[in-house]
C-alpha positions in Angstrom: 83.9 124.2 188.0 87.1 122.6 188.2 86.9 121.3 184.7 85.9 124.7 183.4 89.0 126.3 185.1 91.3 123.5 183.5 89.9 124.3 180.2 90.5 127.9 180.5 94.0 127.7 182.0 95.3 124.8 179.8 96.9 126.1 176.6 95.3 125.2 173.4 97.2 122.3 171.5 98.8 123.7 168.7 100.7 120.8 167.4 98.1 119.6 165.1 97.7 122.7 163.3 101.5 122.9 162.5 101.3 119.6 160.8 101.9 120.3 156.9 101.8 117.2 154.5 103.8 117.4 151.1 101.6 118.7 148.3 100.0 115.9 146.1 99.4 117.3 142.6 98.3 114.0 140.5 98.3 116.1 137.2 102.0 116.0 137.4 103.3 112.9 135.5 106.1 112.6 138.1 104.0 112.2 141.1 103.9 109.0 142.8 100.7 108.4 144.7 101.9 105.3 146.9 104.9 107.4 147.9 102.7 110.3 149.0 100.7 108.1 151.2 103.7 106.4 152.7 105.1 109.8 153.7 101.5 111.1 154.9 101.1 107.9 156.8 104.5 108.5 159.0 103.0 112.0 159.8 99.4 111.2 160.8 99.6 107.4 162.0 100.6 108.2 165.7 98.3 111.2 165.9 94.6 110.5 166.8 93.5 113.0 164.2 89.9 112.9 162.9 87.0 115.0 161.6 87.2 118.6 161.0 90.9 118.8 161.7 92.1 116.0 159.4 90.0 117.7 156.7 91.9 121.0 157.2 95.2 119.2 157.1 94.5 117.3 154.0 92.9 120.1 152.2 96.1 122.1 152.4 97.9 119.2 150.7 95.5 118.3 147.9 96.2 120.2 144.6 94.7 120.3 141.2 92.1 117.6 140.3 92.9 115.9 143.8 91.5 118.9 145.6 88.1 118.8 143.7 88.1 114.9 144.5 88.8 115.6 148.0 86.0 117.7 148.5 83.7 115.3 147.0 84.4 112.3 149.2 84.8 113.6 152.7 82.3 113.1 155.5 82.0 114.1 159.3 84.2 112.2 161.9 86.6 110.9 158.7 89.6 109.1 160.2 93.0 108.6 158.6 92.5 104.8 158.0 89.3 105.4 156.2 90.7 108.0 153.9 93.8 106.1 152.9 91.4 103.3 151.5 89.7 105.9 149.7 92.6 107.2 148.3 94.2 104.1 147.3 91.1 103.0 145.4 91.3 106.3 143.5 95.1 107.0 142.9 97.3 104.1 143.7 97.4 101.7 140.8 97.0 97.9 142.2 99.8 96.5 140.7 101.7 93.5 141.7 105.1 93.6 143.4 106.8 91.7 140.7 105.2 94.4 138.2 106.9 97.4 140.4 110.3 95.7 140.4 109.9 95.2 136.4 109.2 99.1 136.1 112.2 99.9 138.2 114.6 97.8 136.5 113.3 98.8 133.0 113.1 102.5 134.0 115.8 105.3 133.6 116.5 108.7 135.6 114.7 111.4 134.6 116.0 114.2 132.8 118.1 116.4 135.0 118.1 113.7 137.9 121.4 112.8 139.1 122.2 109.3 140.3 122.0 110.0 143.9 118.5 111.5 143.6 117.5 108.4 141.5 119.0 106.1 143.9 117.0 107.9 146.7 113.7 107.6 145.0 114.2 104.0 144.2 114.9 103.2 147.6 111.9 104.9 148.8 109.7 103.2 146.4 110.9 99.9 147.5 110.7 100.5 151.1 107.1 101.7 150.7 106.1 98.8 148.7 107.9 96.2 150.7 107.0 97.5 154.0 104.5 94.7 154.7 105.9 91.7 152.5 107.6 88.6 154.0 110.9 87.7 152.5 109.8 84.7 150.3 107.3 87.3 148.6 110.1 89.7 148.0 112.5 86.9 146.5 109.7 85.6 144.2 108.9 89.2 142.9 112.5 89.6 142.3 112.8 86.6 140.1 109.5 87.2 138.3 110.8 90.7 137.2 114.3 89.2 136.1 112.5 86.7 134.0 110.1 89.1 132.6 113.1 90.8 130.8 114.2 87.5 129.5 110.9 86.5 128.1 108.4 89.5 127.4 105.4 87.0 127.0 105.5 86.2 130.8 104.9 89.9 131.4 101.4 89.4 131.0 101.2 87.0 134.2 103.4 89.6 136.2 100.9 92.2 135.5 97.8 90.3 136.0 98.2 88.1 138.9 100.0 88.4 142.4 102.2 85.7 142.9 103.6 85.3 146.5 104.9 81.9 147.2 107.4 79.6 145.5 105.0 76.8 144.7 102.7 79.3 142.9 105.5 80.5 141.2 106.7 76.9 139.9 103.2 76.2 138.8 102.8 79.1 136.8 106.1 78.9 135.0 105.5 75.0 134.3 102.0 75.9 132.9 103.9 78.9 130.9 106.3 76.4 129.4 103.8 74.0 128.3 101.7 76.8 126.4 104.8 77.9 124.9 105.5 74.5 123.3 101.9 74.0 122.4 101.9 77.2 120.7 105.2 76.6 118.8 103.8 73.5 117.7 100.4 74.9 116.6 102.2 77.8 114.8 104.5 75.3 112.8 101.3 73.4 111.8 99.5 76.6 110.5 102.5 77.5 108.8 102.7 74.2 107.0 99.0 74.1 106.1 99.1 77.6 104.6 101.9 76.8 102.4 100.2 73.7 101.0 97.1 75.7 100.7 98.8 78.3 98.5 99.7 75.4 96.0 97.1 74.6 93.4 95.4 71.2 94.0 94.3 69.8 90.8 93.3 66.2 89.9 95.2 64.5 87.1 92.0 64.1 85.2 91.4 68.0 84.9 95.2 69.1 84.2 95.7 70.3 81.0 98.9 70.6 79.2 99.1 74.4 77.5 101.7 73.1 75.1 99.8 70.3 73.1 96.2 70.8 74.6 95.7 67.4 76.0 94.4 66.5 79.5 96.1 64.1 82.0 99.5 66.1 82.2 101.2 69.3 82.7 103.5 71.2 80.2 106.8 70.2 82.0 105.9 66.6 81.6 104.6 67.0 77.9 106.3 64.1 75.6 105.5 66.1 72.5 107.2 69.4 73.8 110.4 67.2 74.7 110.4 65.8 71.4 110.5 69.0 69.7 113.2 70.3 71.9 115.5 67.2 70.6 115.0 68.2 67.0 117.1 71.1 65.5 115.2 74.2 64.7 116.3 76.7 62.3 117.7 80.1 63.8 114.8 82.9 63.3 116.1 86.0 61.7 114.6 89.2 61.7 113.8 90.5 58.0 115.6 94.0 59.4 118.9 92.3 60.5 119.4 89.3 57.8 121.8 90.1 55.4 120.4 88.0 52.7 117.1 89.7 52.6 118.3 93.5 53.0 117.6 95.5 49.8 120.8 96.7 47.6 122.3 99.7 48.8 122.5 102.4 45.7 124.4 105.5 45.5 122.3 108.4 44.9 125.2 110.5 43.2 126.5 108.0 40.6 123.4 105.7 40.8 125.8 102.7 41.2 124.5 99.8 43.5 126.9 98.5 46.4 127.9 101.8 48.2 126.6 104.9 49.6 127.2 108.5 48.6 129.7 109.3 51.3 131.8 106.4 50.0 131.5 107.2 46.4 134.7 107.0 44.5 133.8 108.9 41.5 133.0 112.0 43.9 136.8 112.2 45.1 138.4 111.0 42.0 141.5 112.9 41.2 141.9 114.6 37.7 145.0 113.8 35.5 146.0 117.4 35.1 144.9 118.9 38.5 146.0 118.2 41.9 142.6 119.0 43.4 140.0 116.4 43.4 137.0 117.1 41.2 133.5 116.8 41.9 131.0 114.4 39.6 128.7 116.7 37.9 125.5 117.1 39.6 122.2 116.6 37.8 120.4 119.8 37.4 116.7 119.9 37.7 114.6 123.0 36.3 111.1 123.6 37.3 108.9 125.9 35.0 106.3 127.7 37.3 103.7 130.1 36.3 102.8 133.0 38.8 100.8 136.1 39.1 102.4 139.5 39.5 101.0 141.7 42.0 98.9 144.5 41.1 100.8 147.7 40.6 98.5 150.0 38.5 96.1 152.8 39.9 92.6 153.1 38.8 91.6 156.8 37.9 88.4 158.5 36.6 89.5 158.6 33.2 90.0 154.8 33.1 93.3 154.9 31.1 94.8 152.1 29.9 97.9 152.7 32.0 96.4 152.4 35.1 95.0 148.7 34.4 96.4 145.9 36.1 98.9 143.8 34.1 98.7 139.9 34.2 101.5 137.9 33.0 103.5 134.9 33.4 107.0 134.0 33.3 109.5 131.1 33.8 111.1 130.9 37.1 
């Protein structure tokens, strides 16, 4: 009876109902799942909330595809620790600490984001990422991220393996240096072999000179070709350009060889009694052509002679 009276007189605990978590929208490119989880952990870690109360609080924070995912993974009496493990396996990228630093060093502020907001976002990211790390792990991660900017091929090791101690970092870097030297030597060997393979490998017996047609030597080593080069060869003249083989030029006005009509002296010879130049008499050609006159007559019913067509020819 006493417990019943206390339950009726005790005011309801409204503190849990007033908890509001930040919205989580995984469809947004700027959403950081790790930062949201760290913020929600601050709000719920010191409270023993589980079951339906926790489901109601989290359902208000999940948006977009996260709301659909949340309705599929909840179960009775779920606890915050259990939800964190499921959330990390679904939304949080399991990247190394050095990879996080490398992304931060190569990143830039977003469009419209001031430097103060950018610095605050980086501070929150590092605090949430380094919350459970030791000092040695932080130093090793910072060194690897810095060296990843110097040697891009080291980035694969940074993203693939978690390096937490100094000894492990030294072993990894020594192995990487050895692989790098081996790779360079192998690249040089392959390049030299490729260059040698491009050259034709012909035996001396099968080599044929295309200058003399004999086997056993190349054209640049041909003795007969070098002997021919020492002899003086006559200069080849094209028949069109050689002056000795040109046909004589004949003037078509006066008929004299040796000049063209435009330079004919008889055309512009000055007469003795005239101040004007006289033109040489040109040859007139007469052509006699016979032709048929067109029909000009009209046929009548009387068939007179006047209506008959006349056919004749004349000289033109």
